[in-house]
PyMOL CGO cylinders between C-alpha atoms (Angstrom):
from pymol import cmd
from pymol.cgo import CYLINDER

trace = [
    CYLINDER, -14.95, 81.27, -14.32, -17.00, 84.02, -12.70, 0.3, 1, 1, 1, 1, 1, 1,
    CYLINDER, -17.00, 84.02, -12.70, -20.72, 83.60, -12.94, 0.3, 1, 1, 1, 1, 1, 1,
    CYLINDER, -20.72, 83.60, -12.94, -22.44, 85.95, -15.39, 0.3, 1, 1, 1, 1, 1, 1,
    CYLINDER, -22.44, 85.95, -15.39, -25.41, 86.35, -13.04, 0.3, 1, 1, 1, 1, 1, 1,
    CYLINDER, -25.41, 86.35, -13.04, -24.96, 89.49, -11.00, 0.3, 1, 1, 1, 1, 1, 1,
    CYLINDER, -24.96, 89.49, -11.00, -24.65, 89.04, -7.27, 0.3, 1, 1, 1, 1, 1, 1,
    CYLINDER, -24.65, 89.04, -7.27, -27.37, 90.46, -5.05, 0.3, 1, 1, 1, 1, 1, 1,
    CYLINDER, -27.37, 90.46, -5.05, -25.99, 92.32, -2.03, 0.3, 1, 1, 1, 1, 1, 1,
    CYLINDER, -25.99, 92.32, -2.03, -29.26, 91.56, -0.20, 0.3, 1, 1, 1, 1, 1, 1,
    CYLINDER, -29.26, 91.56, -0.20, -28.43, 87.85, -0.22, 0.3, 1, 1, 1, 1, 1, 1,
    CYLINDER, -28.43, 87.85, -0.22, -27.19, 87.00, 3.32, 0.3, 1, 1, 1, 1, 1, 1,
    CYLINDER, -27.19, 87.00, 3.32, -24.36, 84.92, 1.84, 0.3, 1, 1, 1, 1, 1, 1,
    CYLINDER, -24.36, 84.92, 1.84, -23.08, 87.72, -0.39, 0.3, 1, 1, 1, 1, 1, 1,
    CYLINDER, -23.08, 87.72, -0.39, -20.40, 89.91, 1.20, 0.3, 1, 1, 1, 1, 1, 1,
    CYLINDER, -20.40, 89.91, 1.20, -19.04, 93.34, 0.28, 0.3, 1, 1, 1, 1, 1, 1,
    CYLINDER, -19.04, 93.34, 0.28, -15.27, 93.97, 0.28, 0.3, 1, 1, 1, 1, 1, 1,
    CYLINDER, -15.27, 93.97, 0.28, -15.30, 97.65, -0.69, 0.3, 1, 1, 1, 1, 1, 1,
    CYLINDER, -15.30, 97.65, -0.69, -14.16, 98.71, 2.79, 0.3, 1, 1, 1, 1, 1, 1,
    CYLINDER, -14.16, 98.71, 2.79, -10.93, 96.80, 2.26, 0.3, 1, 1, 1, 1, 1, 1,
    CYLINDER, -10.93, 96.80, 2.26, -10.14, 98.59, -0.97, 0.3, 1, 1, 1, 1, 1, 1,
    CYLINDER, -10.14, 98.59, -0.97, -7.26, 97.09, -2.89, 0.3, 1, 1, 1, 1, 1, 1,
    CYLINDER, -7.26, 97.09, -2.89, -4.74, 97.71, -0.13, 0.3, 1, 1, 1, 1, 1, 1,
    CYLINDER, -4.74, 97.71, -0.13, -2.72, 94.54, 0.57, 0.3, 1, 1, 1, 1, 1, 1,
    CYLINDER, -2.72, 94.54, 0.57, -2.71, 93.86, 4.29, 0.3, 1, 1, 1, 1, 1, 1,
    CYLINDER, -2.71, 93.86, 4.29, -6.06, 95.51, 4.99, 0.3, 1, 1, 1, 1, 1, 1,
    CYLINDER, -6.06, 95.51, 4.99, -8.16, 93.35, 7.31, 0.3, 1, 1, 1, 1, 1, 1,
    CYLINDER, -8.16, 93.35, 7.31, -11.84, 93.11, 8.19, 0.3, 1, 1, 1, 1, 1, 1,
    CYLINDER, -11.84, 93.11, 8.19, -13.60, 90.81, 10.68, 0.3, 1, 1, 1, 1, 1, 1,
    CYLINDER, -13.60, 90.81, 10.68, -17.29, 90.02, 10.34, 0.3, 1, 1, 1, 1, 1, 1,
    CYLINDER, -17.29, 90.02, 10.34, -19.89, 88.02, 12.24, 0.3, 1, 1, 1, 1, 1, 1,
    CYLINDER, -19.89, 88.02, 12.24, -23.23, 87.17, 10.71, 0.3, 1, 1, 1, 1, 1, 1,
    CYLINDER, -23.23, 87.17, 10.71, -26.17, 84.86, 11.46, 0.3, 1, 1, 1, 1, 1, 1,
    CYLINDER, -26.17, 84.86, 11.46, -27.77, 83.54, 8.28, 0.3, 1, 1, 1, 1, 1, 1,
    CYLINDER, -27.77, 83.54, 8.28, -30.63, 81.09, 7.62, 0.3, 1, 1, 1, 1, 1, 1,
    CYLINDER, -30.63, 81.09, 7.62, -29.42, 77.77, 6.26, 0.3, 1, 1, 1, 1, 1, 1,
    CYLINDER, -29.42, 77.77, 6.26, -30.13, 77.36, 2.54, 0.3, 1, 1, 1, 1, 1, 1,
    CYLINDER, -30.13, 77.36, 2.54, -31.95, 74.35, 1.14, 0.3, 1, 1, 1, 1, 1, 1,
    CYLINDER, -31.95, 74.35, 1.14, -30.16, 70.96, 1.07, 0.3, 1, 1, 1, 1, 1, 1,
    CYLINDER, -30.16, 70.96, 1.07, -27.39, 72.21, 3.35, 0.3, 1, 1, 1, 1, 1, 1,
    CYLINDER, -27.39, 72.21, 3.35, -25.39, 69.07, 4.13, 0.3, 1, 1, 1, 1, 1, 1,
    CYLINDER, -25.39, 69.07, 4.13, -25.19, 65.47, 2.96, 0.3, 1, 1, 1, 1, 1, 1,
    CYLINDER, -25.19, 65.47, 2.96, -28.54, 64.98, 1.24, 0.3, 1, 1, 1, 1, 1, 1,
    CYLINDER, -28.54, 64.98, 1.24, -30.66, 62.20, 2.73, 0.3, 1, 1, 1, 1, 1, 1,
    CYLINDER, -30.66, 62.20, 2.73, -28.14, 61.53, 5.51, 0.3, 1, 1, 1, 1, 1, 1,
    CYLINDER, -28.14, 61.53, 5.51, -27.43, 64.54, 7.74, 0.3, 1, 1, 1, 1, 1, 1,
    CYLINDER, -27.43, 64.54, 7.74, -27.60, 68.31, 7.37, 0.3, 1, 1, 1, 1, 1, 1,
    CYLINDER, -27.60, 68.31, 7.37, -28.73, 71.66, 8.74, 0.3, 1, 1, 1, 1, 1, 1,
    CYLINDER, -28.73, 71.66, 8.74, -32.51, 72.10, 8.33, 0.3, 1, 1, 1, 1, 1, 1,
    CYLINDER, -32.51, 72.10, 8.33, -33.49, 74.79, 5.85, 0.3, 1, 1, 1, 1, 1, 1,
    CYLINDER, -33.49, 74.79, 5.85, -33.91, 78.13, 7.61, 0.3, 1, 1, 1, 1, 1, 1,
    CYLINDER, -33.91, 78.13, 7.61, -32.07, 77.07, 10.78, 0.3, 1, 1, 1, 1, 1, 1,
    CYLINDER, -32.07, 77.07, 10.78, -29.55, 79.67, 12.05, 0.3, 1, 1, 1, 1, 1, 1,
    CYLINDER, -29.55, 79.67, 12.05, -25.93, 79.36, 10.92, 0.3, 1, 1, 1, 1, 1, 1,
    CYLINDER, -25.93, 79.36, 10.92, -23.44, 81.50, 12.82, 0.3, 1, 1, 1, 1, 1, 1,
    CYLINDER, -23.44, 81.50, 12.82, -20.55, 82.79, 10.70, 0.3, 1, 1, 1, 1, 1, 1,
    CYLINDER, -20.55, 82.79, 10.70, -17.25, 84.27, 11.84, 0.3, 1, 1, 1, 1, 1, 1,
    CYLINDER, -17.25, 84.27, 11.84, -15.20, 85.66, 8.95, 0.3, 1, 1, 1, 1, 1, 1,
    CYLINDER, -15.20, 85.66, 8.95, -11.79, 87.21, 8.44, 0.3, 1, 1, 1, 1, 1, 1,
    CYLINDER, -11.79, 87.21, 8.44, -11.36, 89.12, 5.17, 0.3, 1, 1, 1, 1, 1, 1,
    CYLINDER, -11.36, 89.12, 5.17, -7.81, 89.98, 4.21, 0.3, 1, 1, 1, 1, 1, 1,
    CYLINDER, -7.81, 89.98, 4.21, -6.81, 91.99, 1.16, 0.3, 1, 1, 1, 1, 1, 1,
    CYLINDER, -6.81, 91.99, 1.16, -3.85, 90.51, -0.75, 0.3, 1, 1, 1, 1, 1, 1,
    CYLINDER, -3.85, 90.51, -0.75, -2.22, 91.32, -4.08, 0.3, 1, 1, 1, 1, 1, 1,
    CYLINDER, -2.22, 91.32, -4.08, -4.44, 89.04, -6.18, 0.3, 1, 1, 1, 1, 1, 1,
    CYLINDER, -4.44, 89.04, -6.18, -7.74, 89.41, -4.33, 0.3, 1, 1, 1, 1, 1, 1,
    CYLINDER, -7.74, 89.41, -4.33, -9.39, 88.84, -0.94, 0.3, 1, 1, 1, 1, 1, 1,
    CYLINDER, -9.39, 88.84, -0.94, -8.51, 85.86, 1.24, 0.3, 1, 1, 1, 1, 1, 1,
    CYLINDER, -8.51, 85.86, 1.24, -11.55, 84.73, 3.24, 0.3, 1, 1, 1, 1, 1, 1,
    CYLINDER, -11.55, 84.73, 3.24, -11.04, 82.59, 6.35, 0.3, 1, 1, 1, 1, 1, 1,
    CYLINDER, -11.04, 82.59, 6.35, -13.93, 81.59, 8.57, 0.3, 1, 1, 1, 1, 1, 1,
    CYLINDER, -13.93, 81.59, 8.57, -15.92, 79.22, 10.71, 0.3, 1, 1, 1, 1, 1, 1,
    CYLINDER, -15.92, 79.22, 10.71, -19.58, 78.18, 10.45, 0.3, 1, 1, 1, 1, 1, 1,
    CYLINDER, -19.58, 78.18, 10.45, -21.48, 76.81, 13.45, 0.3, 1, 1, 1, 1, 1, 1,
    CYLINDER, -21.48, 76.81, 13.45, -24.96, 75.28, 13.43, 0.3, 1, 1, 1, 1, 1, 1,
    CYLINDER, -24.96, 75.28, 13.43, -27.10, 72.40, 14.69, 0.3, 1, 1, 1, 1, 1, 1,
    CYLINDER, -27.10, 72.40, 14.69, -27.30, 69.52, 12.24, 0.3, 1, 1, 1, 1, 1, 1,
    CYLINDER, -27.30, 69.52, 12.24, -29.92, 66.78, 12.18, 0.3, 1, 1, 1, 1, 1, 1,
    CYLINDER, -29.92, 66.78, 12.18, -29.95, 63.31, 10.70, 0.3, 1, 1, 1, 1, 1, 1,
    CYLINDER, -29.95, 63.31, 10.70, -30.65, 59.65, 11.35, 0.3, 1, 1, 1, 1, 1, 1,
    CYLINDER, -30.65, 59.65, 11.35, -28.46, 57.06, 13.03, 0.3, 1, 1, 1, 1, 1, 1,
    CYLINDER, -28.46, 57.06, 13.03, -27.28, 54.63, 10.35, 0.3, 1, 1, 1, 1, 1, 1,
    CYLINDER, -27.28, 54.63, 10.35, -27.41, 51.73, 12.84, 0.3, 1, 1, 1, 1, 1, 1,
    CYLINDER, -27.41, 51.73, 12.84, -30.71, 52.10, 14.71, 0.3, 1, 1, 1, 1, 1, 1,
    CYLINDER, -30.71, 52.10, 14.71, -32.46, 54.76, 12.56, 0.3, 1, 1, 1, 1, 1, 1,
    CYLINDER, -32.46, 54.76, 12.56, -33.14, 56.99, 15.58, 0.3, 1, 1, 1, 1, 1, 1,
    CYLINDER, -33.14, 56.99, 15.58, -33.00, 60.81, 15.10, 0.3, 1, 1, 1, 1, 1, 1,
    CYLINDER, -33.00, 60.81, 15.10, -29.56, 62.34, 15.64, 0.3, 1, 1, 1, 1, 1, 1,
    CYLINDER, -29.56, 62.34, 15.64, -28.60, 65.92, 16.51, 0.3, 1, 1, 1, 1, 1, 1,
    CYLINDER, -28.60, 65.92, 16.51, -25.01, 67.13, 16.44, 0.3, 1, 1, 1, 1, 1, 1,
    CYLINDER, -25.01, 67.13, 16.44, -23.05, 70.35, 16.59, 0.3, 1, 1, 1, 1, 1, 1,
    CYLINDER, -23.05, 70.35, 16.59, -21.60, 71.45, 13.27, 0.3, 1, 1, 1, 1, 1, 1,
    CYLINDER, -21.60, 71.45, 13.27, -18.30, 73.31, 13.34, 0.3, 1, 1, 1, 1, 1, 1,
    CYLINDER, -18.30, 73.31, 13.34, -16.90, 73.84, 9.84, 0.3, 1, 1, 1, 1, 1, 1,
    CYLINDER, -16.90, 73.84, 9.84, -13.71, 75.77, 9.03, 0.3, 1, 1, 1, 1, 1, 1,
    CYLINDER, -13.71, 75.77, 9.03, -12.91, 77.09, 5.57, 0.3, 1, 1, 1, 1, 1, 1,
    CYLINDER, -12.91, 77.09, 5.57, -10.51, 79.32, 3.65, 0.3, 1, 1, 1, 1, 1, 1,
    CYLINDER, -10.51, 79.32, 3.65, -10.88, 80.54, 0.08, 0.3, 1, 1, 1, 1, 1, 1,
    CYLINDER, -10.88, 80.54, 0.08, -9.29, 83.11, -2.22, 0.3, 1, 1, 1, 1, 1, 1,
    CYLINDER, -9.29, 83.11, -2.22, -11.61, 85.37, -4.21, 0.3, 1, 1, 1, 1, 1, 1,
    CYLINDER, -11.61, 85.37, -4.21, -9.54, 86.84, -7.01, 0.3, 1, 1, 1, 1, 1, 1,
    CYLINDER, -9.54, 86.84, -7.01, -9.79, 90.21, -8.68, 0.3, 1, 1, 1, 1, 1, 1,
    CYLINDER, -9.79, 90.21, -8.68, -11.10, 89.56, -12.21, 0.3, 1, 1, 1, 1, 1, 1,
    CYLINDER, -11.10, 89.56, -12.21, -8.32, 91.71, -13.69, 0.3, 1, 1, 1, 1, 1, 1,
    CYLINDER, -8.32, 91.71, -13.69, -5.31, 90.31, -11.83, 0.3, 1, 1, 1, 1, 1, 1,
    CYLINDER, -5.31, 90.31, -11.83, -3.18, 87.18, -12.21, 0.3, 1, 1, 1, 1, 1, 1,
    CYLINDER, -3.18, 87.18, -12.21, -1.73, 85.03, -9.41, 0.3, 1, 1, 1, 1, 1, 1,
    CYLINDER, -1.73, 85.03, -9.41, 1.01, 87.61, -8.76, 0.3, 1, 1, 1, 1, 1, 1,
    CYLINDER, 1.01, 87.61, -8.76, -1.46, 90.47, -8.51, 0.3, 1, 1, 1, 1, 1, 1,
    CYLINDER, -1.46, 90.47, -8.51, -0.50, 91.96, -11.88, 0.3, 1, 1, 1, 1, 1, 1,
    CYLINDER, -0.50, 91.96, -11.88, -3.28, 93.47, -13.95, 0.3, 1, 1, 1, 1, 1, 1,
    CYLINDER, -3.28, 93.47, -13.95, -3.99, 91.48, -17.12, 0.3, 1, 1, 1, 1, 1, 1,
    CYLINDER, -3.99, 91.48, -17.12, -5.57, 92.82, -20.27, 0.3, 1, 1, 1, 1, 1, 1,
    CYLINDER, -5.57, 92.82, -20.27, -8.10, 90.05, -20.84, 0.3, 1, 1, 1, 1, 1, 1,
    CYLINDER, -8.10, 90.05, -20.84, -9.43, 88.38, -17.67, 0.3, 1, 1, 1, 1, 1, 1,
    CYLINDER, -9.43, 88.38, -17.67, -10.20, 84.72, -18.16, 0.3, 1, 1, 1, 1, 1, 1,
    CYLINDER, -10.20, 84.72, -18.16, -7.73, 84.13, -21.01, 0.3, 1, 1, 1, 1, 1, 1,
    CYLINDER, -7.73, 84.13, -21.01, -6.64, 80.88, -19.37, 0.3, 1, 1, 1, 1, 1, 1,
    CYLINDER, -6.64, 80.88, -19.37, -9.99, 79.07, -19.11, 0.3, 1, 1, 1, 1, 1, 1,
    CYLINDER, -9.99, 79.07, -19.11, -8.44, 76.00, -17.49, 0.3, 1, 1, 1, 1, 1, 1,
    CYLINDER, -8.44, 76.00, -17.49, -7.01, 78.02, -14.60, 0.3, 1, 1, 1, 1, 1, 1,
    CYLINDER, -7.01, 78.02, -14.60, -10.17, 80.11, -14.21, 0.3, 1, 1, 1, 1, 1, 1,
    CYLINDER, -10.17, 80.11, -14.21, -12.35, 77.01, -13.89, 0.3, 1, 1, 1, 1, 1, 1,
    CYLINDER, -12.35, 77.01, -13.89, -11.15, 76.33, -10.33, 0.3, 1, 1, 1, 1, 1, 1,
    CYLINDER, -11.15, 76.33, -10.33, -10.92, 79.96, -9.24, 0.3, 1, 1, 1, 1, 1, 1,
    CYLINDER, -10.92, 79.96, -9.24, -13.55, 82.13, -7.57, 0.3, 1, 1, 1, 1, 1, 1,
    CYLINDER, -13.55, 82.13, -7.57, -13.76, 85.80, -8.45, 0.3, 1, 1, 1, 1, 1, 1,
    CYLINDER, -13.76, 85.80, -8.45, -14.95, 89.03, -6.92, 0.3, 1, 1, 1, 1, 1, 1,
    CYLINDER, -14.95, 89.03, -6.92, -17.76, 90.74, -8.79, 0.3, 1, 1, 1, 1, 1, 1,
    CYLINDER, -17.76, 90.74, -8.79, -17.91, 94.51, -8.31, 0.3, 1, 1, 1, 1, 1, 1,
    CYLINDER, -17.91, 94.51, -8.31, -16.29, 94.01, -4.91, 0.3, 1, 1, 1, 1, 1, 1,
    CYLINDER, -16.29, 94.01, -4.91, -18.81, 91.31, -3.89, 0.3, 1, 1, 1, 1, 1, 1,
    CYLINDER, -18.81, 91.31, -3.89, -18.35, 87.59, -3.34, 0.3, 1, 1, 1, 1, 1, 1,
    CYLINDER, -18.35, 87.59, -3.34, -20.82, 84.72, -2.80, 0.3, 1, 1, 1, 1, 1, 1,
    CYLINDER, -20.82, 84.72, -2.80, -19.82, 82.50, 0.11, 0.3, 1, 1, 1, 1, 1, 1,
    CYLINDER, -19.82, 82.50, 0.11, -22.47, 79.80, -0.46, 0.3, 1, 1, 1, 1, 1, 1,
    CYLINDER, -22.47, 79.80, -0.46, -20.48, 77.35, -2.65, 0.3, 1, 1, 1, 1, 1, 1,
    CYLINDER, -20.48, 77.35, -2.65, -17.48, 77.54, -0.29, 0.3, 1, 1, 1, 1, 1, 1,
    CYLINDER, -17.48, 77.54, -0.29, -19.72, 77.08, 2.74, 0.3, 1, 1, 1, 1, 1, 1,
    CYLINDER, -19.72, 77.08, 2.74, -21.51, 74.08, 1.21, 0.3, 1, 1, 1, 1, 1, 1,
    CYLINDER, -21.51, 74.08, 1.21, -18.22, 72.30, 0.53, 0.3, 1, 1, 1, 1, 1, 1,
    CYLINDER, -18.22, 72.30, 0.53, -16.98, 73.00, 4.07, 0.3, 1, 1, 1, 1, 1, 1,
    CYLINDER, -16.98, 73.00, 4.07, -20.19, 71.71, 5.65, 0.3, 1, 1, 1, 1, 1, 1,
    CYLINDER, -20.19, 71.71, 5.65, -20.14, 68.47, 3.65, 0.3, 1, 1, 1, 1, 1, 1,
    CYLINDER, -20.14, 68.47, 3.65, -16.54, 67.81, 4.72, 0.3, 1, 1, 1, 1, 1, 1,
    CYLINDER, -16.54, 67.81, 4.72, -17.33, 68.58, 8.38, 0.3, 1, 1, 1, 1, 1, 1,
    CYLINDER, -17.33, 68.58, 8.38, -20.39, 66.33, 8.66, 0.3, 1, 1, 1, 1, 1, 1,
    CYLINDER, -20.39, 66.33, 8.66, -20.10, 62.55, 9.24, 0.3, 1, 1, 1, 1, 1, 1,
    CYLINDER, -20.10, 62.55, 9.24, -21.05, 60.42, 6.25, 0.3, 1, 1, 1, 1, 1, 1,
    CYLINDER, -21.05, 60.42, 6.25, -22.43, 57.76, 8.63, 0.3, 1, 1, 1, 1, 1, 1,
    CYLINDER, -22.43, 57.76, 8.63, -23.88, 59.51, 11.69, 0.3, 1, 1, 1, 1, 1, 1,
    CYLINDER, -23.88, 59.51, 11.69, -24.57, 57.43, 14.80, 0.3, 1, 1, 1, 1, 1, 1,
    CYLINDER, -24.57, 57.43, 14.80, -26.56, 58.25, 17.94, 0.3, 1, 1, 1, 1, 1, 1,
    CYLINDER, -26.56, 58.25, 17.94, -23.61, 57.00, 20.00, 0.3, 1, 1, 1, 1, 1, 1,
    CYLINDER, -23.61, 57.00, 20.00, -20.31, 55.36, 19.17, 0.3, 1, 1, 1, 1, 1, 1,
    CYLINDER, -20.31, 55.36, 19.17, -21.30, 51.97, 20.65, 0.3, 1, 1, 1, 1, 1, 1,
    CYLINDER, -21.30, 51.97, 20.65, -24.84, 51.89, 19.19, 0.3, 1, 1, 1, 1, 1, 1,
    CYLINDER, -24.84, 51.89, 19.19, -25.64, 48.16, 18.70, 0.3, 1, 1, 1, 1, 1, 1,
    CYLINDER, -25.64, 48.16, 18.70, -28.17, 48.89, 15.95, 0.3, 1, 1, 1, 1, 1, 1,
    CYLINDER, -28.17, 48.89, 15.95, -31.25, 46.80, 15.14, 0.3, 1, 1, 1, 1, 1, 1,
    CYLINDER, -31.25, 46.80, 15.14, -31.94, 43.07, 15.37, 0.3, 1, 1, 1, 1, 1, 1,
    CYLINDER, -31.94, 43.07, 15.37, -31.37, 41.58, 11.94, 0.3, 1, 1, 1, 1, 1, 1,
    CYLINDER, -31.37, 41.58, 11.94, -34.28, 39.17, 12.41, 0.3, 1, 1, 1, 1, 1, 1,
    CYLINDER, -34.28, 39.17, 12.41, -37.08, 41.28, 13.88, 0.3, 1, 1, 1, 1, 1, 1,
    CYLINDER, -37.08, 41.28, 13.88, -35.84, 44.86, 13.68, 0.3, 1, 1, 1, 1, 1, 1,
    CYLINDER, -35.84, 44.86, 13.68, -35.97, 45.52, 17.44, 0.3, 1, 1, 1, 1, 1, 1,
    CYLINDER, -35.97, 45.52, 17.44, -33.71, 48.29, 18.75, 0.3, 1, 1, 1, 1, 1, 1,
    CYLINDER, -33.71, 48.29, 18.75, -30.99, 46.41, 20.62, 0.3, 1, 1, 1, 1, 1, 1,
    CYLINDER, -30.99, 46.41, 20.62, -30.08, 49.34, 22.88, 0.3, 1, 1, 1, 1, 1, 1,
    CYLINDER, -30.08, 49.34, 22.88, -33.55, 49.06, 24.46, 0.3, 1, 1, 1, 1, 1, 1,
    CYLINDER, -33.55, 49.06, 24.46, -33.14, 45.33, 25.16, 0.3, 1, 1, 1, 1, 1, 1,
    CYLINDER, -33.14, 45.33, 25.16, -29.48, 44.36, 25.67, 0.3, 1, 1, 1, 1, 1, 1,
    CYLINDER, -29.48, 44.36, 25.67, -30.42, 40.70, 26.28, 0.3, 1, 1, 1, 1, 1, 1,
    CYLINDER, -30.42, 40.70, 26.28, -32.47, 40.44, 23.08, 0.3, 1, 1, 1, 1, 1, 1,
    CYLINDER, -32.47, 40.44, 23.08, -31.83, 37.26, 21.10, 0.3, 1, 1, 1, 1, 1, 1,
    CYLINDER, -31.83, 37.26, 21.10, -33.50, 34.58, 19.02, 0.3, 1, 1, 1, 1, 1, 1,
    CYLINDER, -33.50, 34.58, 19.02, -33.00, 30.83, 19.46, 0.3, 1, 1, 1, 1, 1, 1,
    CYLINDER, -33.00, 30.83, 19.46, -31.06, 29.62, 16.48, 0.3, 1, 1, 1, 1, 1, 1,
    CYLINDER, -31.06, 29.62, 16.48, -32.49, 26.59, 14.69, 0.3, 1, 1, 1, 1, 1, 1,
    CYLINDER, -32.49, 26.59, 14.69, -30.24, 24.47, 12.50, 0.3, 1, 1, 1, 1, 1, 1,
    CYLINDER, -30.24, 24.47, 12.50, -32.00, 24.27, 9.15, 0.3, 1, 1, 1, 1, 1, 1,
    CYLINDER, -32.00, 24.27, 9.15, -30.88, 20.63, 8.82, 0.3, 1, 1, 1, 1, 1, 1,
    CYLINDER, -30.88, 20.63, 8.82, -33.07, 19.71, 11.82, 0.3, 1, 1, 1, 1, 1, 1,
    CYLINDER, -33.07, 19.71, 11.82, -36.03, 21.88, 10.90, 0.3, 1, 1, 1, 1, 1, 1,
    CYLINDER, -36.03, 21.88, 10.90, -37.71, 19.15, 8.82, 0.3, 1, 1, 1, 1, 1, 1,
    CYLINDER, -37.71, 19.15, 8.82, -37.27, 16.56, 11.57, 0.3, 1, 1, 1, 1, 1, 1,
    CYLINDER, -37.27, 16.56, 11.57, -38.69, 19.00, 14.14, 0.3, 1, 1, 1, 1, 1, 1,
    CYLINDER, -38.69, 19.00, 14.14, -41.71, 19.51, 11.91, 0.3, 1, 1, 1, 1, 1, 1,
    CYLINDER, -41.71, 19.51, 11.91, -42.17, 15.74, 11.53, 0.3, 1, 1, 1, 1, 1, 1,
    CYLINDER, -42.17, 15.74, 11.53, -41.87, 15.26, 15.29, 0.3, 1, 1, 1, 1, 1, 1,
    CYLINDER, -41.87, 15.26, 15.29, -44.53, 17.89, 15.84, 0.3, 1, 1, 1, 1, 1, 1,
    CYLINDER, -44.53, 17.89, 15.84, -46.88, 16.13, 13.40, 0.3, 1, 1, 1, 1, 1, 1,
    CYLINDER, -46.88, 16.13, 13.40, -46.38, 12.78, 15.15, 0.3, 1, 1, 1, 1, 1, 1,
    CYLINDER, -46.38, 12.78, 15.15, -47.09, 14.36, 18.53, 0.3, 1, 1, 1, 1, 1, 1,
    CYLINDER, -47.09, 14.36, 18.53, -50.29, 15.90, 17.19, 0.3, 1, 1, 1, 1, 1, 1,
    CYLINDER, -50.29, 15.90, 17.19, -51.34, 12.51, 15.76, 0.3, 1, 1, 1, 1, 1, 1,
    CYLINDER, -51.34, 12.51, 15.76, -50.70, 10.73, 19.04, 0.3, 1, 1, 1, 1, 1, 1,
    CYLINDER, -50.70, 10.73, 19.04, -52.76, 13.34, 20.89, 0.3, 1, 1, 1, 1, 1, 1,
    CYLINDER, -52.76, 13.34, 20.89, -55.65, 12.85, 18.46, 0.3, 1, 1, 1, 1, 1, 1,
    CYLINDER, -55.65, 12.85, 18.46, -55.51, 9.04, 18.93, 0.3, 1, 1, 1, 1, 1, 1,
    CYLINDER, -55.51, 9.04, 18.93, -55.46, 9.37, 22.70, 0.3, 1, 1, 1, 1, 1, 1,
    CYLINDER, -55.46, 9.37, 22.70, -58.40, 11.77, 22.58, 0.3, 1, 1, 1, 1, 1, 1,
    CYLINDER, -58.40, 11.77, 22.58, -60.34, 9.28, 20.41, 0.3, 1, 1, 1, 1, 1, 1,
    CYLINDER, -60.34, 9.28, 20.41, -59.57, 6.38, 22.75, 0.3, 1, 1, 1, 1, 1, 1,
    CYLINDER, -59.57, 6.38, 22.75, -60.67, 8.34, 25.79, 0.3, 1, 1, 1, 1, 1, 1,
    CYLINDER, -60.67, 8.34, 25.79, -63.91, 9.29, 24.04, 0.3, 1, 1, 1, 1, 1, 1,
    CYLINDER, -63.91, 9.29, 24.04, -64.62, 5.56, 23.33, 0.3, 1, 1, 1, 1, 1, 1,
    CYLINDER, -64.62, 5.56, 23.33, -64.05, 4.63, 26.96, 0.3, 1, 1, 1, 1, 1, 1,
    CYLINDER, -64.05, 4.63, 26.96, -66.40, 7.33, 28.11, 0.3, 1, 1, 1, 1, 1, 1,
    CYLINDER, -66.40, 7.33, 28.11, -69.13, 6.09, 25.75, 0.3, 1, 1, 1, 1, 1, 1,
    CYLINDER, -69.13, 6.09, 25.75, -68.87, 2.48, 27.10, 0.3, 1, 1, 1, 1, 1, 1,
    CYLINDER, -68.87, 2.48, 27.10, -69.04, 3.71, 30.68, 0.3, 1, 1, 1, 1, 1, 1,
    CYLINDER, -69.04, 3.71, 30.68, -72.21, 5.66, 29.92, 0.3, 1, 1, 1, 1, 1, 1,
    CYLINDER, -72.21, 5.66, 29.92, -73.87, 2.51, 28.48, 0.3, 1, 1, 1, 1, 1, 1,
]
cmd.load_cgo(trace, "trace")
């Protein structure tokens, strides 16, 4: 249903349809640059930074039951590559279309005595308020659908090394020698024996040196 909070015409995402009147077929084209609102995108993944410019191109068409709004939003989105965690920038191009209904008309444009009688139908509808409509909820939905849920810096990004976290794109030949865990204990034992033999040899050499000095 329509929000009870009155719309503020000073809000850059609130638009006025009074010029269209209620004349089916009347058309108006608008362009507007607005600052991106807070949390504009997929939160924690990718989105348009708050305050960054968003370019809007809108087509407002008066129809029997309300105003049909068709448009495109363009902006620069920022995020983080899900594979290598490097910063990512990408062009956002989101298309949308939404009907804003007259509060006193049904789906066939007929005036009804009590707007909002059918609460179930009204729940999914957006309404004009004194000739104004708020584009923000429509724009948010369009942006979320247009942005990738898993952004990458490039399609073939190899990501990070699972063992040390090194960025594999910086070192294509990066690898770690694999050690079979079944041999790890024997390798440790062999190392201990080698150390013991070295200590014995060092002790023997020291004894020889002492005899030669005498």
